[in-house]
N, C-alpha and C positions, 0 to 999 in steps of 0.2 A: 504495499500500499504505499510506501514512502516513494516510491517512483511515482506514483499519481498524484502525491500531496506536491513533489518536486514540480511535476508538469503544471499543476493547478498555479504554484506560486510563478513560474517562469511566464505561462500565458497572461496573467493578470499584469505582472510587471512590464511586459512587452506594451501592453496597452494602457497602462498606468491608470487601472481601476483598482480600486478597493472593495472587499467583500467581509461578510461577517455571517454567523451562524446563529440559530435560535436552535438550540438542541433540547428535546425531552428525553426520549429513551435512551440515547447515547450518552448522557451526562457528560459532555465535554470531550469525547472519543474523537469526534471531528476535528475538533481544534487543536486538540494534542497532535494529531497526526500533522498538521498545517505548520504549528510552531516548532516542530523537529527539523523543519527546513531552513536552512541558513538564507538569510536574506527577506524572511515572510513578512517581518514587520512593515517592508516598505507597501505591502498590500492588504495585509490581514488587519482589519480595524478591531476584531474583537467578536465576543460571542456572548449569548447569555443560557445559562442552563435552566430551563424553566420545566421542571420536572412537576410541579404542581399546578392545577387550573388557576390557582391564586395568583402565582408569578407571569402565568400567561396574560391573565387580564391585568394586573395592577404594574407590570412592569412594560410588558408587549403592548398592551391596548387591546388585547383580543376582546371584543364584545361579549360579553357575558351572554346573550343571545345565541352567538354563535355555538358556545359549547353548549346551551340548553337545547338547542334545537338540533344540532348535527354531533353533539360530543366531541370531547378533544381529541378523538382520533377521526378525523376529518380531512377532506380536502380545504373546507372552508375554514378550517382552524390554521392547517398547515399557513395558507397564503395568508392568513391574518397575522401570523406568527413572522413570517417572512418580510411584510410591510413593516410590522412594528419593529423589528432589529433594526432595519435601515434607518429608522427614524431615532431610535435609541441611541445607536452608536455613531450615526452619521455617514456609513457606508454607501457605496454606488450600488451594490447588489447583493443578495443574500440567498443562502438556503436555509429551509427550516425542517424539521423531522420530528413526528410525534407519531405514536404507534405503540403496538403492543410485542414487546419482547418475552413476555411468558415467564414462568411456565403457565400462568394464572393470569386473569384479566379480560378475558375475550368477551366481546361484545356482539349483539344480535347482528349477523351479517360482517362481523370483524373478527375472525379467529385470530389466536395467536401466529404472530408472524406479519399481522397487516401494519404496513408502515405507510403515511402520508408524506410526501415531499412537497412542500411549497418554495418557491422562488419568487423573488422581486427583482426585476432590472428593467433598465430604462423605463421607470414609470409602470411597468405591467406586472401584474402577478400571473402564476400558472401554478398548477398543481398536478400530480399524479400519484398513482398506488402502487404499492408491490406487495405481494404476499411471499414472504421470506420462510424458508423451514430451517430446521435444526434447534439447537437448544438456544438458551439467551443470550450466551455470549455469541454464539454463530449469527444470531439475527441481526444482534448490534454491530457486529464487524461488517455485515452485508449491507447493512444502512449507511455506514461510513463511507464505505467503496461508493455505493451509489450517488452520496450525497457531493462527493469528490467527483464523480463523472459527471454530474449535473453541473457543475462550475465549468469543466472543461467544456461541455456544449453550450453553456452561456458565454463564454470567453471565445467560442470558435463562431458564435452568431447563430447555433443552431437551433436555440430556443430564445 
């Protein structure tokens, strides 16, 4: 994964664009991969670990209605988290992750391994969903990898 993190830092440095993360189920793992790259401070603005709904709402500004209507594990919440982190830390773009790493916590229609990715770039929000398999740590690692790949796609103008 360190090669992927290095690629992210290089791509964003070439474009002189900053990024940040809002991390729920990964608890800082995405940020940790990035700060392992020398020179990351030129493009990585920071992150918020928003494990509870209170932090999602009170720090990132996720509307309570989003969580009430869609749950914290939803595209709507992930998008609001991504937009909120850009406002909070002043970065150009972001990726947010929220999901169910297990082994418990399943929600109706959202089995263990369900992860929503939100992103904010160029004033636009977007999101997508993956359902990963494996144990808790494997799901979290797959989430980190996918979040970094999402940043690559943003930097390359694919999303």
